[in-house]
C-alpha positions in Angstrom: -48.6 -53.7 12.9 -50.5 -50.4 12.8 -50.1 -47.8 15.5 -52.6 -48.1 18.3 -55.7 -46.0 17.8 -56.0 -42.8 19.8 -59.0 -40.4 20.4 -59.8 -38.5 17.2 -58.6 -41.2 14.8 -61.2 -42.4 12.3 -62.3 -45.9 13.2 -61.3 -48.4 10.5 -64.3 -49.7 8.6 -65.1 -53.4 8.6 -67.6 -56.0 7.5 -67.6 -59.3 9.3 -70.0 -62.2 9.7 -71.9 -62.4 13.0 -73.0 -65.5 15.0 -76.2 -65.8 12.9 -74.3 -65.8 9.6 -75.2 -62.2 8.7 -72.7 -59.6 7.6 -72.3 -56.7 10.0 -70.5 -53.5 9.1 -69.2 -50.7 11.3 -71.3 -48.4 9.0 -74.4 -50.2 10.4 -73.7 -48.4 13.7 -73.3 -44.9 12.2 -75.2 -42.4 14.2 -74.7 -44.4 17.5 -71.8 -44.7 19.8 -70.3 -48.2 19.7 -68.1 -50.2 22.0 -66.0 -52.6 19.9 -64.2 -55.1 22.0 -61.7 -57.8 20.9 -61.4 -61.0 22.8 -59.0 -64.0 22.3 -61.4 -67.0 22.3 -65.1 -67.7 22.9 -66.1 -70.0 25.7 -62.8 -69.6 27.6 -63.0 -68.5 31.2 -61.7 -64.9 30.8 -63.6 -64.3 27.6 -66.8 -65.7 29.1 -66.5 -63.5 32.1 -65.9 -60.4 30.0 -68.8 -61.2 27.6 -71.2 -61.9 30.5 -70.1 -58.5 32.1 -71.0 -56.8 28.8 -74.3 -58.8 28.7 -75.1 -57.7 32.3 -74.3 -54.1 31.5 -75.9 -54.0 28.1 -79.1 -52.3 29.1 -77.4 -49.4 31.0 -74.8 -49.0 28.1 -77.6 -48.9 25.6 -79.6 -46.4 27.7 -76.5 -44.2 27.7 -76.3 -44.5 23.9 -73.7 -47.2 23.4 -74.0 -50.4 21.3 -71.7 -53.3 22.0 -69.9 -55.5 19.4 -67.5 -58.3 20.3 -64.9 -59.5 17.8 -62.8 -62.7 17.9 -61.0 -65.0 15.5 -63.5 -67.8 16.3 -65.6 -69.4 13.5 -69.2 -68.4 13.2 -70.5 -71.7 14.5 -68.4 -71.4 17.7 -69.7 -67.8 18.2 -73.3 -69.0 17.7 -72.8 -71.7 20.4 -71.1 -69.2 22.7 -73.9 -66.6 22.3 -76.6 -69.2 22.9 -74.9 -70.7 25.9 -74.3 -67.4 27.6 -77.5 -65.5 26.5 -75.5 -62.9 24.6 -77.8 -60.6 22.7 -75.2 -58.2 21.2 -73.3 -59.0 17.9 -70.4 -61.4 18.1 -68.3 -61.1 14.9 -65.9 -63.6 13.3 -62.5 -62.2 12.2 -60.7 -65.4 11.2 -58.0 -63.7 9.2 -57.5 -61.1 12.0 -57.5 -58.3 9.4 -59.9 -56.2 11.5 -57.9 -56.9 14.7 -54.8 -55.8 12.8 -56.5 -52.6 11.6 -57.5 -51.8 15.2 -54.0 -52.7 16.5 -55.5 -55.5 18.5 -53.3 -58.1 16.9 -49.6 -58.3 17.9 -46.9 -59.8 20.1 -48.0 -61.6 23.2 -46.1 -63.4 25.9 -47.3 -66.3 27.9 -45.3 -68.7 30.1 -42.1 -67.4 28.6 -43.1 -67.9 25.0 -43.6 -65.0 22.5 -46.1 -65.3 19.7 -48.5 -63.3 17.6 -52.1 -63.2 18.8 -55.2 -61.2 19.6 -54.7 -58.6 22.2 -57.7 -58.0 24.5 -58.7 -54.5 23.6 -61.7 -52.1 23.6 -62.3 -49.2 21.2 -65.2 -46.8 21.7 -66.4 -45.1 18.6 -68.6 -42.0 18.4 -71.7 -41.6 16.1 -69.5 -40.1 13.4 -67.0 -43.0 13.3 -64.2 -41.3 15.3 -62.4 -43.1 18.2 -63.2 -41.6 21.5 -61.5 -44.2 23.7 -59.0 -47.0 23.0 -57.8 -49.4 25.6 -55.3 -52.2 25.0 -54.1 -55.2 27.1 -57.2 -54.9 29.3 -58.0 -57.5 31.9 -61.1 -59.7 31.4 -62.2 -59.3 35.0 -63.3 -55.8 36.0 -62.8 -54.3 32.5 -66.5 -53.6 31.9 -66.8 -51.9 35.3 -63.8 -49.7 34.5 -65.1 -48.9 31.0 -68.5 -47.9 32.5 -66.6 -45.5 34.9 -64.5 -44.1 32.0 -67.7 -43.5 30.0 -69.7 -42.2 33.1 -72.4 -44.9 32.6 -74.4 -45.5 35.8 -76.6 -48.4 36.6 
């Protein structure tokens, strides 16, 4: 597993398919700051809460100069259903082979109910307009994470 990203690291490039079946690359966001967040599974309680928090904060994040992109292992069709059900207008990208999650160190060992396994680690990486990491947070909580991120980025309502 790669080392966790730290401020100043170049953000790993990627191209993944979004919920509409269109390829989206990190390069598409060059010139803008971008919040890339990794979540374990669409339409689960924690991931829905986190996605809706991003949805509800999207206008103020965009006003402050940040785009938002969510990445999970879910297939495109599930992402489309999730986006439609929750009114999510930011890109949701499918990383079924978890290669992008691995490149961002958002894939690794997890523990749940005494079992250890490999899985997606709820993580958020903020990338500057030049493609450099300005903030990387791992093992974040679904509830309250967006509010904390907004504070960390000094984004007001």
